[in-house]
C-alpha positions as CSV (number, residue, x, y, z in Angstrom):
1,M,-18.5,39.3,171.6
2,S,-17.4,37.5,168.4
3,N,-15.7,34.2,168.2
4,I,-12.5,35.7,166.7
5,S,-10.0,36.2,169.5
6,E,-7.9,38.8,167.6
7,L,-11.0,41.1,167.2
8,N,-12.1,40.6,170.8
9,L,-8.8,41.9,172.1
10,Q,-9.4,45.2,170.2
11,Y,-12.7,46.1,171.8
12,N,-14.4,46.3,175.2
13,L,-17.9,44.9,175.9
14,T,-19.5,48.1,177.4
15,W,-22.8,49.1,178.9
16,S,-23.9,52.6,179.8
17,F,-26.5,53.4,182.5
18,P,-27.7,57.0,183.1
19,V,-27.6,57.8,186.9
20,D,-27.9,60.8,189.2
21,P,-24.6,62.4,190.2
22,S,-23.4,62.9,193.8
23,F,-24.7,59.4,194.9
24,T,-23.1,56.1,195.7
25,Y,-24.3,53.1,193.8
26,F,-24.3,49.4,194.6
27,V,-23.5,47.3,191.5
28,R,-24.0,43.5,191.4
29,L,-22.8,41.7,188.3
30,H,-24.0,38.1,187.6
31,F,-21.9,35.5,185.7
32,C,-22.5,31.9,184.7
33,E,-20.6,30.0,182.0
34,I,-22.9,27.7,180.0
35,Q,-20.8,26.9,176.9
36,P,-19.5,23.3,177.2
37,P,-16.0,23.9,175.7
38,V,-15.3,26.5,178.4
39,N,-14.5,24.3,181.4
40,A,-11.0,25.0,182.5
41,R,-9.1,27.7,184.4
42,D,-8.3,30.8,182.3
43,N,-10.8,29.7,179.6
44,R,-13.0,32.7,180.4
45,A,-11.0,35.4,182.1
46,F,-11.4,39.1,181.7
47,W,-11.0,42.5,183.4
48,I,-13.9,44.4,184.8
49,Y,-14.1,48.2,184.6
50,I,-16.8,50.3,186.4
51,A,-17.0,54.0,185.9
52,N,-13.8,53.8,183.8
53,R,-11.9,52.3,186.7
54,T,-10.6,48.8,187.1
55,T,-12.1,46.7,189.9
56,G,-8.8,45.0,190.8
57,S,-7.5,41.7,189.6
58,Y,-9.0,39.9,186.6
59,T,-12.1,37.7,186.9
60,D,-11.9,34.0,186.0
61,V,-15.5,32.7,185.9
62,I,-14.6,29.0,185.9
63,Q,-12.2,29.2,188.8
64,E,-14.3,31.5,191.0
65,A,-17.6,29.8,190.3
66,G,-16.3,26.3,190.7
67,G,-16.9,25.1,187.1
68,N,-19.1,25.2,184.1
69,G,-22.8,25.8,184.8
70,F,-22.3,27.3,188.3
71,P,-23.6,30.9,188.8
72,M,-21.7,33.5,190.7
73,F,-22.0,37.3,191.3
74,K,-19.6,40.1,192.3
75,D,-20.6,43.2,194.3
76,Y,-19.1,46.7,194.0
77,L,-19.7,50.2,195.4
78,V,-19.0,53.1,193.1
79,R,-19.4,56.9,193.8
80,I,-20.5,59.1,190.9
81,E,-19.3,62.7,191.4
82,A,-21.2,65.7,190.1
83,E,-20.1,67.6,187.0
84,E,-21.1,71.2,186.4
85,E,-24.5,71.7,184.6
86,K,-25.1,68.0,184.1
87,K,-28.3,66.6,185.5
88,Q,-27.4,62.9,184.8
89,L,-24.1,61.1,184.1
90,P,-23.4,57.7,182.5
91,L,-22.3,54.8,184.7
92,F,-20.1,52.6,182.4
93,V,-19.6,48.9,183.0
94,A,-17.0,47.4,180.6
95,L,-15.4,44.0,180.2
96,R,-12.1,43.3,178.4
97,P,-10.6,39.9,177.7
98,F,-7.6,38.9,179.8
99,Q,-4.6,38.7,177.4
100,E,-2.4,36.1,179.2
101,N,-3.0,32.4,179.2
102,S,-6.6,32.7,178.1
103,A,-7.8,30.1,175.6
104,F,-10.8,32.0,174.3
105,Y,-10.2,35.7,174.7
106,N,-13.8,36.5,175.4
107,S,-16.0,37.9,178.2
108,I,-19.6,37.4,179.3
109,L,-22.1,39.2,181.6
110,N,-25.4,37.4,182.4
111,G,-27.0,40.2,184.4
112,A,-26.5,43.4,186.3
113,E,-28.2,45.1,189.2
114,I,-27.6,48.7,190.1
115,Y,-29.1,50.2,193.4
116,K,-29.0,53.9,194.3
117,L,-28.0,54.3,198.0
118,S,-29.6,57.1,200.0
119,R,-27.8,60.3,200.8
120,S,-28.7,61.6,204.3
121,G,-32.0,59.7,204.1
122,S,-32.8,61.1,200.6
123,L,-32.8,59.7,197.1
124,A,-33.8,63.0,195.4
125,G,-31.8,63.8,192.4
126,P,-31.1,67.2,190.9
127,N,-34.0,69.5,190.1
128,P,-35.1,69.5,186.5
129,D,-34.6,72.6,184.4
130,R,-37.3,75.2,184.6
131,P,-39.6,75.6,181.7
132,P,-39.1,78.9,179.7
133,N,-41.2,81.8,180.9
134,P,-44.1,82.6,178.5
135,S,-43.4,86.0,176.8
136,S,-45.5,88.7,178.4
137,P,-47.8,90.6,176.1
138,D,-46.5,93.9,174.7
139,P,-48.3,96.7,176.6
140,S,-47.7,99.1,173.7
141,S,-49.6,97.0,171.2
142,S,-52.6,98.6,169.7
143,P,-56.1,97.7,170.8
144,S,-57.8,94.8,169.1
145,T,-59.6,95.5,165.9
146,S,-63.3,96.0,166.0
147,S,-65.5,92.9,165.6
148,P,-67.0,93.7,162.1
149,T,-63.6,94.4,160.6
150,R,-62.1,91.3,162.2
151,L,-64.9,89.1,160.8
152,I,-64.4,90.5,157.3
153,L,-60.6,89.7,157.5
154,I,-61.3,86.2,158.6
155,V,-63.8,85.5,155.9
156,A,-61.5,87.0,153.2
157,G,-58.6,84.9,154.4
158,G,-60.6,81.7,154.3
159,V,-61.8,82.4,150.8
160,V,-58.3,83.1,149.5
161,L,-57.0,79.9,151.2
162,G,-59.8,77.8,149.8
163,L,-59.1,79.1,146.3
164,A,-55.4,78.3,146.6
165,V,-56.1,74.7,147.8
166,V,-58.6,74.1,144.9
167,S,-56.2,75.5,142.3
168,L,-53.4,73.3,143.7
169,L,-55.6,70.2,143.4
170,L,-56.6,71.0,139.9
171,F,-53.0,71.6,138.9
172,F,-51.9,68.1,140.2
173,V,-54.9,66.4,138.6
174,F,-54.3,68.0,135.2
175,R,-50.6,67.3,135.4
176,R,-51.2,63.6,136.3
177,K,-53.5,63.1,133.3
178,R,-51.1,64.8,130.9
179,N,-48.2,62.7,132.0
180,S,-50.2,59.4,131.9
181,K,-50.9,60.1,128.2
182,S,-47.2,60.5,127.4
183,S,-46.0,57.0,126.5
184,S,-42.5,57.6,125.3
185,S,-41.0,60.4,127.4
186,Y,-37.3,60.1,128.1
187,I,-35.4,61.0,131.3
188,D,-32.5,62.5,129.3
189,G,-34.8,64.3,126.9
190,G,-36.3,66.5,129.6
191,S,-39.9,65.7,128.7
192,A,-40.5,63.4,131.7
193,S,-41.0,65.3,134.9
194,K,-38.9,64.3,137.9
195,S,-41.9,64.6,140.1
196,M,-43.5,61.6,138.5
197,L,-41.1,59.4,140.3
198,P,-41.9,58.4,143.9
199,Y,-39.5,61.0,145.2
200,S,-39.5,64.7,144.6
201,S,-35.8,64.9,144.1
202,F,-34.8,62.4,141.5
203,P,-31.1,62.3,140.6
204,S,-30.0,65.2,138.5
205,T,-28.7,62.9,135.6
206,N,-30.9,64.7,133.1
207,E,-29.6,68.1,133.7
208,T,-28.2,69.7,130.5
209,S,-24.7,70.9,130.0
210,K,-23.7,74.4,129.1
211,D,-24.1,73.8,125.4
212,G,-27.7,72.6,125.9
213,S,-27.1,68.9,125.4
214,S,-28.0,66.2,127.9
215,N,-25.4,64.7,130.2
216,L,-26.8,61.2,129.4
217,P,-26.6,59.5,126.0
218,S,-29.6,59.7,123.7
219,E,-32.6,57.6,124.7
220,L,-30.7,56.1,127.6
221,C,-33.7,55.4,129.7
222,R,-37.2,55.4,128.2
223,R,-40.4,55.9,130.1
224,F,-43.2,53.5,129.3
225,S,-46.9,53.9,129.8
226,L,-48.7,51.3,131.9
227,S,-50.8,50.3,128.8
228,E,-47.6,49.4,127.0
229,I,-46.4,47.2,129.9
230,K,-49.8,45.5,130.2
231,S,-49.8,44.8,126.5
232,A,-46.3,43.4,126.6
233,T,-47.1,41.0,129.5
234,G,-50.7,40.0,128.6
235,F,-52.1,42.1,131.5
236,F,-49.5,40.6,133.9
237,D,-50.5,37.0,133.0
238,D,-48.8,34.5,135.3
239,N,-47.8,32.5,132.3
240,F,-45.3,35.2,131.4
241,I,-43.6,35.1,134.8
242,I,-39.9,34.0,134.5
243,G,-38.7,34.9,138.0
244,V,-39.8,35.7,141.5
245,G,-37.8,37.8,144.1
246,G,-38.0,40.1,147.0
247,F,-38.8,43.0,144.7
248,G,-41.7,41.3,143.0
249,D,-42.3,39.2,139.9
250,V,-40.3,39.3,136.7
251,Y,-42.2,38.9,133.4
252,K,-41.0,38.1,129.9
253,G,-42.5,40.6,127.5
254,L,-42.6,41.8,123.9
255,I,-42.4,45.6,123.1
256,N,-42.4,47.2,119.7
257,F,-40.1,50.2,120.0
258,N,-40.2,51.7,116.5
259,G,-43.8,50.9,115.5
260,G,-42.7,48.5,112.8
261,G,-43.4,44.8,112.6
262,G,-40.6,43.5,114.8
263,A,-41.0,43.3,118.6
264,T,-38.1,43.1,121.1
265,T,-38.1,40.6,123.9
266,V,-37.5,42.3,127.3
267,A,-37.6,41.4,131.0
268,I,-40.1,43.4,133.0
269,K,-39.7,43.6,136.8
270,R,-42.9,44.7,138.7
271,L,-42.7,46.1,142.2
272,K,-45.1,44.7,144.8
273,Q,-47.5,47.5,145.5
274,G,-47.4,49.0,148.9
275,S,-43.7,48.0,149.6
276,Q,-41.7,51.0,150.8
277,Q,-38.5,49.0,150.5
278,G,-39.4,48.3,146.9
279,A,-40.0,52.0,146.3
280,N,-36.5,52.7,147.6
281,E,-35.1,49.9,145.4
282,F,-37.0,51.3,142.4
283,R,-35.4,54.7,142.7
284,T,-32.0,53.3,143.5
285,E,-31.9,51.0,140.4
286,I,-32.9,53.9,138.1
287,E,-30.2,56.1,139.7
288,M,-27.6,53.5,139.2
289,L,-28.4,51.9,135.9
290,S,-29.3,55.1,134.1
291,Q,-25.7,56.2,134.6
292,L,-23.8,52.9,134.2
293,R,-23.0,51.1,131.0
294,H,-20.7,48.1,130.9
295,R,-20.6,44.8,129.0
296,H,-21.0,42.9,132.3
297,L,-23.8,45.0,133.8
298,V,-27.4,44.4,132.9
299,S,-28.8,47.3,130.8
300,L,-31.9,49.3,131.9
301,I,-34.1,50.0,128.9
302,G,-36.7,52.1,130.8
303,Y,-39.3,52.3,133.6
304,C,-43.0,52.9,134.2
305,Y,-44.6,54.8,137.1
306,D,-48.3,55.1,136.4
307,D,-51.2,54.5,138.8
308,E,-48.7,53.7,141.6
309,E,-47.2,50.9,139.5
310,M,-43.4,50.8,139.7
311,I,-41.9,48.8,136.8
312,L,-38.4,48.4,135.4
313,V,-37.7,47.2,131.9
314,Y,-34.4,45.4,131.1
315,D,-32.7,43.6,128.3
316,Y,-33.9,40.0,128.2
317,M,-31.3,37.4,129.4
318,S,-32.3,34.2,127.5
319,H,-30.2,31.8,129.6
320,G,-31.6,33.0,132.9
321,T,-29.6,33.2,136.1
322,L,-26.3,31.5,136.9
323,R,-28.0,29.5,139.7
324,D,-30.4,28.0,137.1
325,H,-27.5,26.0,135.7
326,L,-25.9,25.0,139.0
327,Y,-28.3,23.4,141.4
328,S,-31.8,25.0,141.2
329,K,-34.9,23.1,140.2
330,S,-34.7,24.6,136.7
331,Q,-31.4,22.7,136.2
332,Q,-33.5,19.7,135.2
333,I,-34.2,21.6,131.9
334,S,-31.1,23.8,131.9
335,P,-27.8,22.2,130.8
336,S,-24.9,22.0,133.1
337,I,-22.2,24.5,132.2
338,P,-18.7,23.1,131.4
339,W,-15.8,24.3,133.5
340,K,-14.1,26.7,131.0
341,Q,-17.4,28.4,130.5
342,R,-17.9,28.7,134.2
343,L,-14.5,30.3,134.4
344,E,-15.6,32.8,131.7
345,I,-18.8,33.6,133.6
346,C,-16.9,34.2,136.8
347,I,-14.4,36.4,135.1
348,G,-17.2,38.4,133.5
349,A,-19.1,38.9,136.7
350,A,-15.8,39.9,138.4
351,H,-15.2,42.5,135.7
352,G,-18.7,44.0,136.3
353,L,-18.1,44.3,140.0
354,H,-14.6,45.7,139.5
355,Y,-16.2,48.4,137.3
356,L,-18.7,49.3,140.0
357,H,-15.9,49.5,142.6
358,S,-13.4,51.5,140.5
359,G,-15.0,52.7,137.3
360,A,-16.5,55.9,138.7
361,S,-15.4,58.8,141.0
362,N,-17.3,57.2,143.9
363,T,-17.3,53.5,144.7
364,I,-20.6,51.7,144.1
365,I,-21.2,48.8,146.5
366,H,-23.6,46.3,145.1
367,R,-24.5,44.7,148.5
368,D,-26.5,41.8,147.0
369,V,-24.0,39.7,145.0
370,K,-25.4,36.2,144.5
371,T,-25.9,33.6,141.7
372,T,-29.5,34.7,141.1
373,N,-28.2,38.3,140.4
374,I,-25.7,37.1,137.8
375,L,-27.6,36.8,134.5
376,L,-26.5,35.1,131.2
377,D,-27.4,36.4,127.8
378,E,-27.8,34.4,124.6
379,N,-24.0,34.2,124.2
380,W,-23.5,33.1,127.9
381,V,-22.0,36.5,128.8
382,A,-22.4,37.2,132.5
383,K,-24.1,40.4,133.5
384,V,-24.5,41.6,137.1
385,S,-28.1,42.7,137.9
386,D,-30.4,43.9,140.7
387,F,-29.0,47.2,142.1
388,G,-31.9,47.8,144.5
389,L,-29.7,47.5,147.6
390,S,-26.7,49.2,146.1
391,K,-24.9,52.1,148.0
392,I,-22.7,54.9,146.9
393,G,-19.4,54.4,148.7
394,P,-16.7,57.0,149.6
395,A,-14.8,58.8,146.9
396,A,-11.3,57.5,146.1
397,G,-8.8,58.7,148.7
398,A,-11.5,59.6,151.3
399,A,-10.7,59.5,155.0
400,N,-13.5,57.0,155.8
401,A,-13.3,53.9,153.6
402,H,-16.6,52.6,154.7
403,V,-20.3,53.5,154.8
404,S,-22.2,53.1,158.0
405,T,-25.6,51.6,157.2
406,V,-28.3,49.2,158.3
407,V,-27.3,45.7,157.4
408,K,-29.1,44.3,154.3
409,G,-28.2,41.4,152.1
410,S,-29.2,37.9,151.1
411,F,-29.2,34.7,153.2
412,G,-25.8,33.0,153.0
413,Y,-23.9,35.7,151.2
414,L,-23.7,38.3,154.0
415,D,-20.2,39.5,155.0
416,P,-19.8,38.6,158.7
417,E,-17.6,41.7,159.3
418,Y,-20.3,44.0,157.7
419,Y,-23.0,42.3,159.9
420,R,-21.0,42.7,163.1
421,L,-19.7,46.3,162.6
422,Q,-22.4,47.6,160.3
423,R,-19.7,49.2,158.2
424,L,-20.2,48.6,154.4
425,T,-17.1,48.5,152.1
426,E,-16.4,47.1,148.7
427,K,-14.8,44.1,150.4
428,S,-18.3,43.1,151.5
429,D,-19.0,42.5,147.8
430,V,-15.7,40.5,147.6
431,Y,-16.9,38.2,150.4
432,S,-20.3,37.6,148.6
433,F,-18.5,36.9,145.3
434,G,-16.3,34.4,147.1
435,I,-19.4,32.5,148.0
436,V,-20.5,32.7,144.3
437,L,-17.1,31.2,143.3
438,W,-17.6,28.2,145.6
439,E,-21.1,27.7,144.3
440,V,-19.8,27.6,140.8
441,L,-17.1,25.0,141.8
442,T,-19.3,22.8,143.9
443,A,-22.8,23.3,142.6
444,R,-24.0,23.7,146.2
445,P,-26.2,26.4,147.7
446,P,-24.6,28.9,150.1
447,V,-26.5,27.3,153.0
448,N,-27.9,23.8,153.1
449,R,-29.9,21.8,155.5
450,A,-27.9,19.1,157.3
451,G,-28.6,15.5,157.0
452,G,-29.4,13.3,159.9
453,N,-32.1,13.7,162.5
454,D,-32.1,17.4,163.0
455,K,-33.2,19.0,159.8
456,R,-33.2,22.5,161.3
457,K,-29.4,22.7,161.4
458,M,-27.7,24.5,158.5
459,V,-24.4,23.7,156.8
460,S,-22.6,26.8,155.5
461,L,-20.8,26.5,152.2
462,A,-18.2,29.0,153.4
463,E,-17.4,26.9,156.4
464,L,-17.4,23.7,154.3
465,A,-14.9,25.2,151.9
466,R,-12.7,26.3,154.8
467,Q,-12.6,22.9,156.3
468,C,-11.9,21.2,153.0
469,C,-9.1,23.6,152.2
470,K,-7.6,23.1,155.6
471,K,-7.8,19.3,155.4
472,G,-6.7,19.0,151.7
473,R,-10.1,17.8,150.4
474,V,-11.1,20.4,148.0
475,A,-11.5,17.8,145.2
476,E,-14.1,16.0,147.3
477,I,-16.7,18.8,147.0
478,V,-16.2,19.7,143.3
479,D,-19.4,19.4,141.2
480,R,-19.7,15.8,139.9
481,D,-20.7,17.2,136.5
482,L,-17.1,18.5,136.2
483,D,-15.5,15.1,136.4
484,G,-12.2,15.1,134.5
485,E,-12.6,18.7,133.3
486,I,-10.5,20.7,135.7
487,A,-6.7,20.8,135.6
488,P,-5.2,20.4,139.0
489,E,-3.2,23.6,138.8
490,C,-6.3,25.5,137.7
491,L,-8.3,24.0,140.6
492,K,-5.7,25.0,143.1
493,K,-5.5,28.6,141.8
494,F,-9.3,28.9,141.7
495,A,-9.7,27.6,145.2
496,E,-7.0,30.0,146.4
497,V,-8.8,33.0,144.9
498,A,-12.2,31.9,146.3
499,M,-10.7,31.2,149.7
500,S,-9.0,34.6,149.8
501,C,-12.4,36.3,149.3
502,L,-13.7,34.7,152.5
503,V,-10.9,36.0,154.9
504,E,-12.5,37.2,158.1
505,K,-11.0,40.7,158.0
506,G,-12.1,42.7,155.0
507,V,-8.8,44.6,154.8
508,D,-7.1,41.3,154.1
509,R,-9.3,40.3,151.2
510,P,-8.3,41.0,147.7
511,S,-9.8,43.8,145.6
512,M,-12.1,42.9,142.7
513,G,-9.2,43.8,140.4
514,D,-7.0,41.2,142.1
515,V,-9.8,38.7,141.9
516,V,-10.1,39.3,138.1
517,W,-6.4,38.8,137.7
518,G,-6.5,35.6,139.8
519,L,-9.4,34.1,137.8
520,E,-7.8,35.0,134.5
521,F,-4.6,33.3,135.7
522,A,-6.6,30.2,136.6
523,K,-8.0,30.2,133.1
524,E,-4.5,30.5,131.6
525,L,-3.5,27.5,133.7
526,Q,-6.5,25.5,132.5
527,C,-5.8,26.4,128.8
528,G,-2.1,25.6,129.2
529,S,-2.8,22.2,130.7
530,E,-5.2,21.4,127.9
531,E,-2.7,22.4,125.3
532,R,0.0,20.2,127.0
533,V,-2.3,17.2,127.0
534,K,-3.1,17.6,123.3
535,L,0.6,18.0,122.4
536,L,1.6,14.9,124.5
537,A,-1.3,12.9,123.2
538,S,-0.6,13.7,119.5
539,G,3.2,14.3,119.6
540,G,4.8,10.9,119.6
541,G,1.8,8.7,119.1
542,G,1.6,5.1,120.2
543,E,3.4,4.2,123.4
544,G,5.4,7.4,123.5
545,G,2.3,9.5,123.7
546,G,0.9,7.4,126.5
547,D,4.1,7.6,128.5
548,G,4.1,11.3,128.2
549,I,0.6,11.6,129.6
550,E,1.4,9.4,132.6
551,E,4.6,11.4,133.3
552,M,2.6,14.6,133.3
553,R,0.2,13.1,135.8
554,G,3.0,12.3,138.2
555,G,4.6,15.7,137.9
556,D,1.6,17.9,138.5
557,S,2.5,19.1,142.0
558,S,6.0,20.2,140.9
559,S,4.5,21.9,137.9
560,M,2.1,23.8,140.1
561,Q,4.9,24.9,142.4
562,G,6.9,26.2,139.4
563,R,3.9,28.2,138.1
564,K,3.2,29.7,141.5
565,S,6.8,30.9,141.9
566,S,7.0,32.3,138.4
567,G,3.5,33.7,137.9
568,G,3.2,35.2,141.4
569,S,0.1,35.2,143.5
570,S,1.1,37.0,146.6
571,M,-1.9,39.2,146.6
572,F,-4.2,36.3,147.5
573,T,-3.6,35.3,151.2
574,T,-5.5,32.7,153.2
575,N,-5.2,31.5,156.7
576,S,-4.1,28.1,155.5
577,E,-2.4,26.8,152.4
578,I,-4.7,25.4,149.8
579,D,-4.2,21.6,149.5
580,L,-6.2,19.7,146.9
581,G,-5.7,16.3,148.5
582,S,-3.8,13.1,147.7
583,G,-5.9,11.9,144.9
584,V,-6.3,15.1,142.9
585,N,-3.7,14.4,140.2
586,G,-5.3,11.2,139.0
587,M,-8.8,12.6,139.6
588,M,-8.8,16.0,137.9
589,V,-6.4,15.6,135.0
590,I,-8.2,16.1,131.7
591,T,-7.1,12.7,130.5
592,S,-8.9,9.6,131.5
593,G,-7.8,9.3,135.1
594,T,-9.9,7.5,137.6
595,M,-12.5,9.8,139.4
596,T,-12.6,9.2,143.2
597,S,-16.2,9.5,144.3
598,V,-17.3,11.6,147.2
599,E,-18.8,8.6,149.0
600,E,-15.6,6.6,148.7
601,S,-13.4,9.5,150.0
602,S,-15.7,10.2,152.9
603,T,-15.4,6.7,154.2
604,N,-11.6,7.0,154.4
605,H,-11.5,10.2,156.3
606,E,-12.9,11.6,159.6
607,Y,-15.1,14.0,157.7
608,S,-18.8,14.7,157.7
609,E,-20.9,17.8,157.2
610,D,-22.2,17.5,160.7
611,S,-18.8,18.6,161.9
612,L,-19.4,21.9,160.1
613,L,-22.6,22.7,162.0
614,G,-22.7,25.7,164.3
615,S,-20.7,27.9,162.0
616,N,-19.7,31.3,163.4
617,L,-20.9,32.9,160.2
618,V,-23.9,35.2,160.3
619,F,-26.8,35.2,157.9
620,S,-29.8,37.4,157.2
621,E,-33.5,36.7,156.4
622,I,-33.5,33.1,157.3
623,L,-37.2,32.6,156.8
624,D,-37.4,33.3,153.1
625,P,-34.2,32.7,151.1
626,K,-35.7,34.4,148.1
627,A,-36.3,37.6,150.0
628,R,-33.8,40.4,150.6
């Protein structure tokens, strides 16, 4: 079971064993508590149900076994009665946490043995069903055709079948050659055949309306020939590679669209050949992006599917990924982004996700929100990219608000509730975006290797943020490049929004619309604080101006409380109130306050990243962080 007591009380830990009816079974259950914190009475107490019946009083493993690390077992006899027309029946074994005086609200089962007891010296179960009787030949059927006539019919049938196969092969060969020569067919124009994609039933986005026009805008998604792609990338020269991911390599290319002298810079993503997952992502991205247009979503220019090559062509984002400017290796050549620009980027990405969740009749769940999938164009406008793992969610007002699906995502960003229940909702994107917000604020990866002797241990950014918010030390993990840039009230609001996205239960997380509102409010707080500093610094001049600034420093906490009550932020709820710490006013004000270093603060508090190890969060694809 999980480490969340409230969730454990809502479910039973259940096993089902198929058994023969009308027999008595001997059931032996083995228990042994091995977790060091569980060492007292009522720490591990639970009810046992066998065949949907309680076994008596609750079981306390520590009390009955004699302590932590001592094994024990319990024996039961259960009779399984027969039910009509059922050859086998399930024998259920279920455990439910004891709800009174228990410290952990959890249950364990280390092993189970089930023995079938003989009945009158026999262990024989019910007879299996009889196989169906073969149909008897029809006596009224006519006698078999004579041998010469039968031979002629067989030969004729074989000739006809052979001609049909040859004709079909010639048809496909001719069609493939014709389509490979077409270098500028368009999905919406109707000249590109659906069957050229790796699926026979490509989305019906190119169907025409009753007046004969296409449902898609003109030239929305162009089809390129492989020769055009090779020419644009120097025959896939490694020097043109600008990114590597689970899908494959991303190249920078130049394509001449109108035949003139000017060429357009594009990003070309090439699928790894032979990857079935990549084929699914290829189809999904075309389905999604050929129908979506938004300022904060990356634009799909076209695709190529020739000679088993699956290639997507996008607008080129000259400033790369958001991660490039936070903590990746490329940050050495990429400038650090100032705080206000980081706020704008977060707001833009939130707008893009909000459009996916609420801008269409069906919710679109991105399922892979992370800083490498937030791209920045030449104007530093954020655009959400990489829709290969996206899923169509339920329509608005549908009875089921989730999609049951196999868990997929990226290491460090995966929603624990989605991982545990395999139920995908738009709130899974909200959780991942919360990790992105903390990355933007701290310039730390979502999961980092711990210091000290054991390099295999991992420190979760989500757990680090929770601990710092709970202990009032958010300022200690802020990116050092942002020294003196963040207004305290803006930092508090931003941390509140980011923390609300990481709430354990998805239903308690804000929607992306609420996240947009909260981030815009944080931006207003930042701008308002900057304006006040400018006015105070230039208003009285001399000593008066200096006194005004110092007075504002001392009054930051009351100013924040007033804004909270007047602006309202009840939609963002966290398990603990956000506290920035005692030194935040002098540290984060835009004027020249003294910046308290992380090293200095850590020596004054009982705080270390080692205390955050063993997080209860779950992650996927640990071996390769770049993979999906």
